[in-house]
N, C-alpha and C positions, 0 to 999 in steps of 0.2 A: 214266482209273487211270493212261495214259504223265505226267500232270504232277504226280501226288498225290505225288510222290519231294521234287518240287522244291515243291510247295508247304508241304510241312510236313516238312522239311529242318533236321535238326535238332533239328525234336521229341519231347516228350514227349507219344505220345496213346495218347487210351484209347477202343476204339471197345467200346458199350454197347450188349445190347439186350437185350429184353426173349424170347427166343427160345420156342419151339415144338416145335423137334426142330431137325434138321439139312435146313434148306433151301436154295433159292437167297438169303438176303441174309446168311446163317448162311456159304457159302462166298465172297458177295463179301470178309465180313470176314474172313477166314481168308488167303485170296488181299492183300488191303491189309497185312495182320499180315504176312504173312509175307513180302513184300517189303520190306522195309525196306533192304537190303544194308546195314547200315551210315548211313545218312543217316536214318530215322524208326526213334527207339523206337517199338515197337507195344505196349499190353496191350490181353491180349482180356476185358472185362468182361459177364458175365451176369447178371442179376436174379434170385436163386431164390426163384420166386414155389413160397412153401409148398404151395398148393392145387392143382397143375401144373409139379410142376418137372420143368424142363426143362434139362438141363447138359452136354446133348454136348456142344455148343461148347466149353465148360471142359475137356472131358475130349480133347480134337480137337483142340487147340490145342495144351495140355500133349503130349498124342503128336507132336505136332510143335516142340515144342521153343520156343512161345511161351508169354511168360507169360499169365496168366491168372487173375483171380478171379470170385468171385461177390458175390454182393450179397443180403443177405437180405431177403423182401418177403411182407409176413402178408398184402394181401390189394393189389384193382384202385391205390389210390391215398396207402400205404401213405409218410407223407411221411419217417417214418424213415430211411426209404432215398435217397432225397435226400440225407440229412445222413451216410448212410454212403460215399458218390460223396464226396461232397462230403471230408470228412477225409480218404478215402481219393488224391483226386485232392491237396489239399496236403501230406500226406506223402511220397505220389509223386517232385512237380512236374512234372505233367502241364501239358500248356501249350496242347493243345490235345484236348477232346471232341467222339467220331466219335456219334452217334446214329445206329440203321439202323430204328426202326421205332415209336407211336406212344406206349406208355406206358416205351422212355427216354428219347424225344423231352422229354414231361414230369417226369419224371425230372432229365433233362440241362437242361431251361430252372429249376431250382430249387435243382439242385446246382454249376450255375454262377453264380449270382445274387451280388453282389457280391464276385468271384473276378476273378482276370487272366487265367481261363481261356477259351480261344477257342470259345465251341461252335459246332460245325454239325450237320447230318442232314441224311441222305439216307433219300429219301421210297420207298421200293420197292412200295408201289406203297397206295391206297387201299381197297378196296372198296365199301363202306358198303350191303352186303348186308341190313342189319337195322339197326332203329332205333338199338340197345343203340354199335354199329359207329360207327353213325354220328354220333350224341354224342361217340362215342370218337374220332372225327376233324374231329369242330367244334373237341371244344378243342386236338386238335394241331395244325389250323391257326392258333387264335390262339395259343400257344406258338411255331410254328416263325417266327411274325415277331419274335420276338425273336434268334433265331439268328440269326449271320452273313454264312450260306449255306446255303442248302441245295438238294441235287442230287438231279436224279430221273432214276432205272438207264435209262430209257428214253425216249423220243422221247414217245412214250403219256403220261406220267404229268410228262413235263419239258412237254405242253403243256397239259395239266393243273394246273398250279404257278402257270406262263402266267396261264391264265382265274382264278387265284386268287390273279393278282398277287403272285407270286413269283418272283425271277428270281435 
């Protein structure tokens, strides 16, 4: 976080997550978005999963005075969500897309394609507890190879990323 303001000084940043509630990753997003102090314009975006809606992050961001938006999504791989994010980024002049979990990484990968938006991701954790999650994490690892920067939130996650050839 210390170098975050300097790294994105005078940039318009969209933080994007497919949220399951108010947990650690959502708190990180609120802290990053709320730290702008005039140096960074940050917006919070949540993927509104129609089958499992959790917009607590959007509500909390707005309560804190942080701009927030929800992007409709009708399924696990709804490519229209990426189109919605891309259109929003173009309309709002977003410079940096910062994604925070596998679904937002996949959406971010597609949404940033063919744009000048710099895409980065923070890996909060990979669980690999069942075959479906392992599949999502494999896809995530593949798309993250296109990210400008991948950050691990702990030494354990950083070590895992290095093992998988991320730096």
